[in-house]
C-alpha positions in Angstrom: 140.8 -101.1 42.0 139.9 -98.8 39.1 136.3 -97.8 38.5 134.3 -99.5 35.8 135.0 -97.9 32.4 132.4 -95.5 31.1 133.4 -93.9 27.9 131.0 -91.0 27.5 128.3 -89.4 29.6 125.2 -87.4 28.9 124.7 -83.9 30.2 121.4 -84.6 31.8 121.3 -84.0 35.5 121.0 -87.3 37.4 118.6 -87.1 40.4 120.8 -89.6 42.3 123.6 -87.0 42.3 121.7 -84.6 44.6 124.3 -83.3 47.1 123.8 -84.2 50.8 125.9 -81.7 52.5 128.2 -78.9 51.4 129.7 -77.9 54.8 133.4 -78.4 55.3 135.2 -78.9 58.6 138.7 -77.7 57.7 139.6 -75.3 54.8 142.1 -77.9 53.4 139.8 -80.9 53.6 139.7 -82.7 50.2 136.4 -82.8 48.3 134.1 -85.3 49.9 132.3 -87.9 47.7 129.1 -85.8 48.0 131.0 -82.7 46.9 132.4 -84.5 43.9 128.9 -85.4 42.9 127.7 -81.9 43.4 130.6 -80.4 41.4 129.8 -82.8 38.5 126.2 -81.8 38.7 127.0 -78.1 38.6 129.2 -78.5 35.5 126.5 -80.5 33.7 124.0 -77.8 34.4 126.4 -75.1 33.2 127.5 -76.9 30.0 123.9 -77.7 29.1 122.8 -74.1 29.5 125.9 -72.1 28.3 127.9 -74.2 25.9 127.5 -76.4 22.8 128.9 -79.4 24.7 126.7 -82.4 24.4 128.6 -85.0 26.4 131.4 -84.7 28.9 133.9 -87.1 30.3 135.2 -86.0 33.7 139.0 -86.4 34.2 139.5 -84.9 37.6 137.7 -82.8 40.3 139.6 -81.6 43.3 139.8 -78.9 45.9 141.3 -75.6 44.8 143.4 -74.6 47.8 142.3 -71.4 49.5 144.8 -68.5 50.0 147.6 -69.4 52.3 147.3 -66.4 54.6 143.6 -67.0 55.0 144.2 -70.6 56.1 146.9 -69.5 58.5 144.6 -66.9 60.0 141.8 -69.4 60.3 144.1 -71.8 62.2 145.6 -69.1 64.4 149.2 -69.5 63.0 151.2 -66.2 63.0 153.1 -65.0 60.0 156.2 -63.9 61.9 158.1 -65.2 65.0 156.4 -64.2 68.1 153.7 -62.3 66.2 150.0 -62.4 66.5 147.9 -64.3 64.0 146.1 -62.2 61.4 142.3 -61.7 61.9 140.4 -64.5 60.1 138.6 -63.7 56.9 135.8 -65.7 55.2 137.1 -68.6 53.1 135.2 -69.5 50.0 135.5 -73.2 49.2 136.5 -73.7 45.6 136.9 -76.7 43.3 138.6 -77.3 40.0 137.7 -79.8 37.3 139.0 -80.9 34.0 136.7 -82.6 31.5 136.6 -83.6 27.8 134.1 -82.6 25.2 133.5 -86.2 23.9 131.6 -85.2 20.8 133.4 -82.0 19.5 136.8 -82.6 21.1 138.8 -80.4 23.4 139.6 -80.2 27.1 137.8 -77.8 29.4 138.8 -76.4 32.8 136.2 -75.3 35.2 136.6 -73.5 38.5 133.6 -73.5 40.9 132.7 -71.9 44.2 130.5 -73.1 47.0 127.9 -70.3 47.4 125.1 -70.6 50.0 125.3 -74.4 50.0 125.4 -74.8 46.2 128.3 -75.2 43.8 128.4 -72.6 41.0 130.7 -72.5 38.0 132.8 -69.3 38.1 134.8 -70.0 34.9 134.7 -72.7 32.2 137.5 -72.3 29.6 138.8 -74.4 26.7 142.3 -75.4 27.4 145.0 -74.7 24.8 145.5 -77.3 22.2 148.1 -79.8 23.2 147.4 -79.5 26.9 146.0 -82.8 28.1 144.9 -83.6 31.7 146.1 -86.8 33.3 145.2 -90.2 31.9 142.4 -91.8 34.0 142.2 -95.4 35.3 139.2 -95.9 32.9 141.3 -94.8 29.9 144.1 -97.2 31.0 141.6 -100.0 31.3 140.0 -99.3 27.9 143.4 -99.5 26.2 143.5 -103.2 26.7 139.9 -103.6 25.4 140.7 -101.7 22.3 143.8 -103.8 21.5 142.0 -107.1 21.9 139.4 -106.0 19.3 141.8 -104.6 16.8 142.3 -107.0 13.7 145.9 -105.9 13.2 146.8 -106.6 16.8 145.0 -109.9 16.7 146.9 -110.9 13.6 150.3 -109.9 15.0 149.6 -111.8 18.2 148.4 -114.8 16.3 151.7 -114.9 14.4 153.5 -115.6 17.6 151.0 -118.0 19.1 148.8 -115.6 21.2 145.0 -115.6 21.1 142.9 -112.5 21.3 141.7 -113.3 24.8 145.3 -113.8 25.9 146.3 -110.2 25.0 146.9 -107.9 27.9 148.4 -104.5 27.9 149.7 -101.7 30.1 148.6 -98.3 28.8 151.2 -95.6 29.1 151.3 -91.9 28.1 152.8 -91.5 24.7 155.8 -89.8 26.1 157.1 -87.8 23.1 156.1 -88.5 19.5 155.7 -85.6 17.1 154.4 -87.8 14.3 150.9 -87.3 15.7 148.8 -84.1 16.1 149.0 -82.4 19.4 145.2 -82.5 19.7 144.9 -86.3 19.6 144.8 -87.9 23.1 147.1 -90.8 22.9 148.4 -93.8 24.8 151.2 -96.3 23.9 150.6 -99.9 25.0 153.1 -102.4 26.2 151.6 -105.8 25.2 151.9 -109.1 27.1 150.3 -112.5 26.9 148.5 -114.1 29.8 148.0 -117.8 29.4 146.1 -118.5 32.6 144.1 -116.4 35.0 146.1 -114.4 37.5 149.5 -115.5 36.1 152.4 -113.1 35.9 151.8 -111.6 32.5 155.0 -109.6 32.5 156.9 -112.9 31.9 155.5 -113.0 28.4 156.1 -109.6 26.6 155.2 -109.3 22.9 157.4 -107.6 20.4 155.3 -104.7 19.1 154.1 -101.5 20.7 150.7 -100.1 19.5 149.5 -96.5 19.9 145.8 -95.8 20.5 143.6 -92.8 20.3 142.0 -92.7 23.8 138.9 -90.7 22.7 138.2 -92.5 19.4 139.2 -95.8 21.1 141.1 -97.1 18.1 144.6 -98.2 17.3 146.4 -95.6 15.2 149.9 -97.0 14.9 151.9 -100.2 15.6 155.6 -99.8 16.2 158.3 -102.5 16.1 161.6 -101.7 17.8 164.8 -102.8 15.9 166.9 -105.5 17.4 170.6 -106.0 18.2 173.2 -108.5 17.0 176.8 -109.3 17.7 179.2 -108.5 14.8 182.2 -110.6 13.9 184.5 -108.2 15.7 182.4 -108.4 18.9 180.8 -105.1 18.6 177.0 -104.6 18.9 175.0 -103.6 15.8 171.5 -102.3 15.5 169.2 -103.8 12.7 168.6 -100.3 11.3 171.0 -97.4 10.6 169.3 -95.0 13.0 167.5 -94.8 16.3 165.1 -92.2 14.9 161.4 -92.9 14.5 159.9 -94.4 11.4 157.5 -92.2 9.3 153.9 -93.1 9.9 153.5 -93.8 6.2 155.9 -96.7 6.4 155.4 -100.3 7.7 157.1 -100.3 11.0 157.9 -104.0 10.9 159.6 -103.7 7.5 161.4 -100.6 8.5 162.8 -102.3 11.7 164.6 -104.9 9.6 164.0 -107.6 12.2 162.4 -110.9 12.7 159.4 -111.6 14.9 160.2 -113.0 18.4 157.5 -115.0 20.2 156.9 -114.3 23.8 158.9 -116.4 26.3 156.7 -119.2 27.7 158.5 -119.9 31.0 156.3 -118.8 33.9 157.7 -116.6 36.6 155.0 -116.4 39.2 154.8 -114.5 42.5 151.4 -115.6 43.8 152.1 -118.5 46.3 149.6 -121.0 44.8 150.7 -120.3 41.2 154.4 -120.4 42.3 154.0 -123.8 43.8 152.1 -125.1 40.6 154.7 -123.7 38.2 157.8 -124.7 40.2 157.7 -128.1 41.9 160.9 -127.3 43.7 159.5 -124.2 45.4 159.1 -124.6 49.1 158.1 -121.7 51.4 160.4 -120.9 54.3 159.2 -122.7 57.4 161.7 -121.2 59.9 159.9 -117.8 60.4 158.3 -117.4 63.8 155.4 -114.9 64.3 156.4 -111.3 65.1 153.5 -109.1 66.4 153.2 -105.4 67.0 151.2 -104.9 70.2 149.8 -101.7 71.8 147.8 -102.9 74.8 146.8 -99.4 75.8 146.0 -98.2 72.3 147.6 -95.6 70.0 149.2 -92.4 71.1 147.8 -90.2 68.3 144.4 -88.5 68.0 142.4 -87.8 64.9 139.8 -85.1 64.3 138.6 -85.6 60.8 141.7 -85.1 58.7 143.7 -83.4 61.5 146.2 -85.5 63.3 147.9 -84.9 66.6 150.7 -87.1 67.9 152.7 -86.1 70.9 154.0 -82.6 69.9 153.2 -82.8 66.2 150.0 -81.6 64.6 149.1 -81.6 60.9 146.4 -81.9 58.3 146.3 -84.9 56.0 144.9 -84.4 52.6 144.4 -86.5 49.5 144.3 -85.6 45.9 144.0 -87.5 42.6 147.5 -86.3 41.6 149.7 -86.3 44.7 148.0 -88.8 46.8 149.0 -87.7 50.3 149.4 -84.0 50.9 150.5 -82.9 54.4 149.7 -79.4 55.4 150.1 -77.0 58.4 152.7 -79.1 60.1 153.4 -77.6 63.6 155.4 -78.6 66.7 154.4 -77.8 70.3 157.7 -76.6 71.7 157.1 -76.3 75.5 153.7 -74.7 74.9 154.7 -72.6 71.9 153.1 -73.8 68.7 155.8 -73.4 66.0 154.9 -73.8 62.4 157.3 -75.7 60.2 155.8 -76.6 56.8 152.6 -75.2 55.2 152.5 -78.0 52.6 154.5 -81.0 51.6 153.8 -83.5 48.9 155.1 -85.4 45.9 154.5 -82.9 43.1 156.0 -84.9 40.2 158.2 -87.7 39.2 159.6 -89.0 35.9 161.0 -92.5 35.0 163.2 -92.1 31.9 164.5 -95.4 30.3 167.9 -95.6 28.7 167.5 -97.6 25.5 167.9 -95.2 22.5 166.3 -97.2 19.7 162.8 -96.1 18.8 160.1 -96.4 20.2 161.8 -97.2 23.5 162.8 -93.5 24.1 159.1 -92.8 24.5 159.3 -94.6 27.8 159.6 -91.8 30.3 156.5 -91.8 32.4 155.5 -88.9 34.6 153.7 -91.1 37.1 152.2 -88.2 39.1 151.3 -85.8 36.4 150.3 -88.3 33.7 148.5 -90.9 35.8 148.1 -89.6 39.4 149.3 -91.1 42.6 145.9 -90.7 44.1 144.0 -92.4 41.3 146.5 -95.3 41.4 146.4 -95.7 45.2 145.9 -99.2 46.7 143.1 -100.2 49.0 145.4 -101.1 52.0 145.0 -104.3 53.9 145.1 -104.5 57.7 148.0 -106.7 58.9 149.7 -106.7 55.4 150.6 -103.2 54.3 150.6 -101.8 57.8 151.2 -103.6 61.1 149.8 -102.8 64.5 146.9 -100.6 65.5 145.9 -98.8 62.3 143.8 -95.8 61.4 142.8 -95.4 57.8 141.7 -92.3 55.8 139.8 -92.7 52.6 140.6 -91.1 49.2 138.2 -90.1 46.5 138.4 -89.1 42.9 135.9 -88.5 40.1 135.1 -91.1 37.4 134.3 -90.4 33.8 130.6 -90.3 34.7 131.1 -87.6 37.4 130.5 -90.0 40.3 133.1 -90.5 43.1 135.3 -93.5 43.3 136.2 -94.1 46.9 139.3 -95.8 48.1 138.3 -96.7 51.6 141.7 -97.4 53.1 143.9 -95.1 51.0 146.1 -93.7 53.7 147.5 -95.6 56.7 148.4 -94.0 60.0 150.2 -95.9 62.7 153.2 -95.9 65.1 156.4 -97.9 64.8 159.3 -98.6 67.1 162.3 -96.8 65.4 165.3 -98.3 67.4 167.3 -96.3 69.9 166.5 -92.6 70.1 169.5 -91.7 72.3 171.8 -93.5 74.7 174.8 -92.9 76.8 176.8 -95.2 79.2 179.3 -93.8 81.8 181.9 -96.5 81.2 183.7 -95.9 84.5 183.3 -98.4 87.3 179.9 -98.0 88.9 178.8 -95.6 86.2 175.2 -95.2 85.2 173.6 -95.3 81.8 170.4 -94.3 80.0 168.7 -95.7 76.9 165.7 -94.1 75.3 163.9 -95.9 72.5 162.5 -94.0 69.5 159.0 -94.1 68.3 157.8 -92.6 65.0 154.5 -91.8 63.5 153.9 -93.1 60.0 151.5 -91.7 57.4 151.7 -93.9 54.3 150.1 -95.0 51.1 150.9 -97.5 48.3 150.4 -96.8 44.6 150.5 -99.2 41.7 151.4 -97.6 38.4 151.2 -100.5 35.9 154.1 -102.8 36.7 155.6 -100.7 39.5 154.6 -100.1 43.1 155.6 -97.0 45.1 155.3 -96.9 48.9 155.3 -93.4 50.3 156.1 -93.2 54.1 156.1 -89.9 55.9 157.8 -90.3 59.2 157.6 -87.9 62.2 160.1 -88.4 65.0 160.3 -87.4 68.7 163.5 -85.5 68.1 161.9 -83.1 65.6 163.0 -84.9 62.4 160.6 -85.3 59.5 161.4 -87.9 56.8 159.9 -89.0 53.5 160.9 -92.5 52.6 159.9 -93.8 49.1 160.1 -97.5 48.6 160.1 -98.9 45.1 159.0 -102.5 44.3 156.8 -104.3 41.9 157.8 -105.9 38.6 160.4 -104.7 36.1 159.2 -103.3 32.7 160.6 -105.9 30.3 160.9 -106.3 26.6 161.3 -109.6 24.7 164.8 -110.3 23.4 165.9 -112.7 20.7 167.9 -115.8 21.5 171.5 -114.6 22.5 170.6 -111.1 21.5 172.9 -108.6 23.2 171.3 -106.0 25.5 173.7 -103.0 25.6 171.1 -100.9 27.5 169.7 -103.3 30.0 170.1 -106.6 31.7 168.8 -110.1 30.6 167.1 -110.9 33.9 165.7 -114.2 32.6 166.0 -116.0 29.2 164.7 -113.7 26.4 163.7 -111.0 28.9 165.5 -107.6 28.8 164.9 -105.1 31.5 166.2 -101.7 30.4 168.2 -99.4 32.5 166.2 -96.5 33.9 165.9 -93.8 36.6 163.3 -92.7 39.0 163.4 -89.0 39.8 161.0 -87.5 42.3 160.1 -83.9 42.8 159.1 -83.1 46.3 157.4 -79.8 46.8 158.0 -78.2 50.2 156.3 -75.0 51.2 158.0 -73.9 54.4 156.5 -71.7 57.1 159.4 -72.1 59.5 158.4 -69.9 62.5 156.5 -67.8 60.0 155.7 -67.2 56.4 159.0 -65.5 55.4 162.0 -67.9 55.1 165.3 -68.1 53.4 167.6 -70.9 52.2 171.2 -71.1 53.4 173.8 -73.0 51.3 176.8 -74.4 53.2 180.0 -75.6 51.7 182.6 -77.4 53.9 186.1 -76.6 52.8 189.6 -77.1 54.1 191.2 -74.1 55.8 193.1 -72.2 53.1 196.1 -71.7 55.4 198.7 -74.4 54.5 200.1 -77.1 56.8 202.9 -75.6 58.9 201.4 -72.2 58.9 200.7 -70.5 62.2 197.0 -70.5 61.4 196.9 -74.2 60.5 200.1 -75.8 61.7 198.8 -79.4 61.8 196.9 -79.0 58.5 193.6 -80.3 59.9 191.5 -77.2 59.9 188.2 -76.9 57.9 185.4 -74.4 58.0 181.9 -73.9 56.9 181.2 -71.3 54.2 177.6 -70.1 54.2 175.7 -68.2 51.5 172.2 -67.0 51.8 170.4 -67.5 48.5 169.1 -64.1 47.5 168.0 -63.8 43.9 165.5 -66.2 42.2 167.1 -65.8 38.8 170.7 -66.0 40.0 170.4 -68.4 43.0 167.1 -70.3 42.5 168.5 -73.3 40.7 171.2 -75.1 42.7 173.7 -77.9 42.0 175.2 -80.2 44.5 179.0 -80.1 45.1 180.3 -83.4 46.4 183.9 -82.0 46.9 182.5 -79.4 49.2 180.0 -81.6 51.0 177.4 -79.0 50.1 174.2 -78.9 52.1 171.2 -76.6 52.4 168.9 -75.5 55.2 165.6 -73.6 55.4 166.0 -70.7 57.9 164.0 -68.0 59.6 166.6 -65.2 60.2 164.1 -63.4 62.4 164.6 -66.0 65.2 168.0 -67.0 66.4 169.3 -69.6 68.9 170.0 -68.3 72.4 173.5 -69.7 72.5 174.8 -70.2 68.9 173.2 -67.0 67.6 172.3 -68.8 64.4 168.9 -68.7 62.8 166.2 -71.2 63.5 166.6 -73.7 60.7 165.8 -77.2 59.3 168.5 -79.0 57.4 167.6 -80.7 54.1 169.3 -84.1 54.1 169.0 -85.5 50.6 172.6 -86.7 49.7 171.6 -90.4 49.6 169.0 -89.7 47.0 170.9 -87.2 44.8 171.6 -88.2 41.2 172.0 -86.5 37.8 169.6 -87.0 35.0 171.5 -89.3 32.6 169.7 -88.1 29.5 171.2 -85.1 27.6 170.0 -81.7 28.6 168.3 -81.2 25.2 166.8 -84.7 25.2 163.0 -85.3 25.0 162.8 -86.1 28.6 164.9 -83.2 29.8 162.9 -80.7 27.8 159.7 -81.9 29.5 161.1 -82.6 33.0 163.2 -79.5 33.7 163.0 -80.2 37.5 165.3 -83.2 37.0 168.2 -80.9 36.0 168.8 -79.7 39.5 168.5 -81.2 43.0 167.1 -78.0 44.5 164.9 -75.2 43.2 164.0 -72.2 45.3 161.3 -69.8 44.0 158.9 -67.2 45.4 155.5 -68.6 45.9 152.8 -67.0 43.9 149.1 -67.9 44.4 146.5 -67.4 41.7 143.0 -68.3 40.9 144.1 -71.6 39.2 146.3 -72.9 42.0 149.6 -71.0 41.4 153.0 -72.5 41.4 152.2 -76.1 42.2 153.4 -78.5 39.5 157.1 -78.5 38.5 156.5 -79.9 35.0 153.3 -78.0 34.4 149.7 -78.4 35.2 149.0 -80.4 32.1 151.7 -83.0 31.6 150.7 -85.7 29.0 152.0 -85.0 25.5 153.9 -81.8 26.2 156.8 -81.4 23.8 158.7 -78.6 25.4 159.2 -77.1 28.8 155.8 -75.8 29.9 155.4 -72.1 30.7 154.0 -73.1 34.1 157.0 -75.2 35.2 159.8 -74.7 37.7 162.4 -74.2 34.9 160.4 -71.2 33.7 159.4 -69.8 37.1 163.0 -69.5 38.2 163.7 -67.3 35.2 160.7 -65.0 35.7 161.7 -61.6 37.2 164.6 -61.0 39.5 162.7 -61.2 42.7 164.2 -61.8 46.1 164.1 -65.3 47.7 165.6 -64.0 50.9 163.1 -63.6 53.8 160.2 -64.2 51.4 157.3 -66.6 51.0 159.3 -69.3 49.2 158.7 -72.8 47.8 161.3 -75.5 47.3 161.3 -78.3 44.8 163.7 -81.1 45.8 164.8 -83.7 43.3 165.7 -87.2 44.7 165.8 -90.6 43.1 167.6 -93.7 42.1 169.3 -95.1 39.0 168.1 -98.6 38.4 170.5 -101.0 36.6 168.3 -104.1 36.8 169.6 -107.3 38.4 168.4 -110.8 38.0 167.6 -110.7 41.7 165.0 -108.0 40.8 163.0 -110.7 38.9 160.2 -111.7 39.0 159.3 -109.1 41.8 161.8 -106.5 43.0 162.8 -106.3 46.7 162.2 -102.8 47.8 164.6 -100.0 46.9 164.8 -97.1 49.3 165.0 -93.4 48.6 165.0 -91.0 51.5 164.7 -87.3 52.2 165.2 -86.0 55.8 164.5 -82.7 57.4 166.5 -82.2 60.6 166.2 -79.3 63.1 169.3 -77.1 63.3 169.2 -74.3 65.9 165.5 -74.6 65.9 165.3 -76.0 69.5 167.2 -74.9 72.5 168.5 -78.4 73.0 167.7 -82.0 72.2 163.8 -81.8 72.1 163.6 -85.5 73.0 165.1 -85.2 76.4 161.6 -85.5 77.9 161.0 -88.9 76.2 161.1 -91.4 79.1 163.1 -94.6 78.9 160.8 -97.7 79.0 161.4 -101.3 79.8 159.3 -103.5 77.6 157.9 -106.2 79.9 157.3 -108.5 77.0 160.9 -108.6 75.9 162.8 -111.7 77.1 165.9 -113.7 76.3 165.7 -115.6 73.0 167.2 -118.7 74.6 167.3 -120.5 77.9 170.1 -119.6 80.3 173.3 -121.2 79.3 176.9 -120.4 78.3 177.0 -121.5 74.7 173.5 -121.1 73.2 174.0 -117.5 72.3 177.7 -117.3 72.2 178.8 -115.6 75.5 178.6 -115.9 79.2 174.9 -115.0 79.7 171.4 -115.7 78.7 171.4 -113.0 76.1 175.0 -112.6 75.3 176.3 -109.8 77.6 177.1 -111.0 81.1 173.6 -110.6 82.4 170.0 -111.4 82.0 169.3 -108.6 79.5 172.6 -107.5 78.1 173.6 -104.7 80.4 175.7 -106.0 83.3 172.7 -107.6 84.8 170.8 -104.4 85.5 167.7 -102.7 84.1 168.4 -102.3 80.3 167.1 -98.7 80.0 168.1 -96.8 83.0 170.5 -97.2 85.9 
């Protein structure tokens, strides 16, 4: 739940904010709630003494990561295969904070250091005009309050039968709208009616889209989209001659050449009690028996603060307002050798462009990470609902407008899951033996609610060395009211008078590899038929095919990659300084992303494409560069809201800077995965989850299958579903396979 809205704060130092402790256990530990308080206190002291700022509104405060080499040295991780770790050096804990000058305007960025137990401001600079930090939960909440109080909004709502207290709204970033000054901090609002407490407000969208000034807290514009109609020849016509924006000087409703459309009144509920009230025919399923996850001897993982160990894996789990989960220093214990794999892995950005071209719908392309923050939108997870089994939770904290911490107690869930069969083989010959080994995986997960959508982020670690990021999408479609029988060429009518526009979800996953050391390469592989024709002495049967491999060398020439479906293109991260004892190939991890590959449907010079350059390519490879302000972290720039062009600090610009080598260097990868959502009626009123997956798979990294030491187990609680009989389960046996447990009457796992 979002913190209570506080719209301006005084610079006076509050005695209640005295820090308790400034020690840190791990160099990558996120700022504690006490540290967030202390950072706010230090900034207030500084602005009072050194600036004309009279009131500040904190937007974010977070750990500024220490230098990578210093962290690796502190943790004893070598920079090269078989090398010795560098000697540890002192690490100064640093924080970064963005805040607004509420009275005079402007955004400031402060960098602080922890010196002798006290936070001190190192720099405090005014950010360039047009650079806006993320929109806070408090600003999103106040958007709704502002609309309810606005006389024009009240009048427009009343015209279609909606009272002021029934007005609800989702605040969104403005997207792109050059009718407004760059210096005005804006939100657009999608307005709905809620006729009773807790009902599904998305079933009742209103037909106008206001724009508010988040700092002044006032409505500055109200836009009406045009409508569509069917012409006599069957074609679809727009009510206006252009999809371009109307001038601010004109009345948007008049310019749209349309009629008002009242919100649909039919309820579409998802809460069980409201669903039963609204639909007398609704009956919950009663044929579902309980299914429990039991671990009678406890979990197999260990926690030391934010450091997790599970079987052979070890990692640090961080949390930030922007990324949510950030996994760092991921290592694997390979028969006693601690082998580093990834220095850091997180969701760095995402964008959700919608496909309706008539204004103002093209403004709908939310950068859910950079504009809102996955951390600030994280859910408080519930035991037995969001995660099953024996669960360990980690909290997440972020700063409020007042400078105090907002703590999400159960932000990150850690648990184990059965993952089916890990490996199996049966000697089919008479008297042959078999072995079955079941897979278990470790899950590190969080759930974020960004307005109508939910995103579930699951990081999986497997016993065979695989690492997977699974993103599940659910929640409620973003809908707009449609007229009776109005055609919807850019969406789906999911229910009467409800149009869900086509859209995409494109995620940018930042991967900082340290595969057997700091200096890595990326190898691109194309699979092609043998060039020799059928009937030739080299390829007589015509069946030959080979793998053509290319090491990416130049950042400018090779750093932005396209997928080639015809060649089954694939990539892998490699350390050429370590090779497999038999194959002779470098230790590598494959990047398996084919199922999530998709092109950005918008034109390359579109509003969204100019701001989200990462979405142009599925893979970007650049040299990592650290700096005092965080370095190369954010693929669409550090400050995302209201950008109008490709930011200077974005991946599309980085890849063009210099002609440095990306071979055997400290590199960073940005991987673009996602899904194109053409809505279905079955997605309404709440969507079943959609899956997007990214898998990292060892290739020549281990000498052999690393899970050969996982024992087969017989679950003593597993039993036949039905009594013994010949017809209950369809074949001659209690469980359908000529025996008591489906394997010729013997032990199901090993014989």
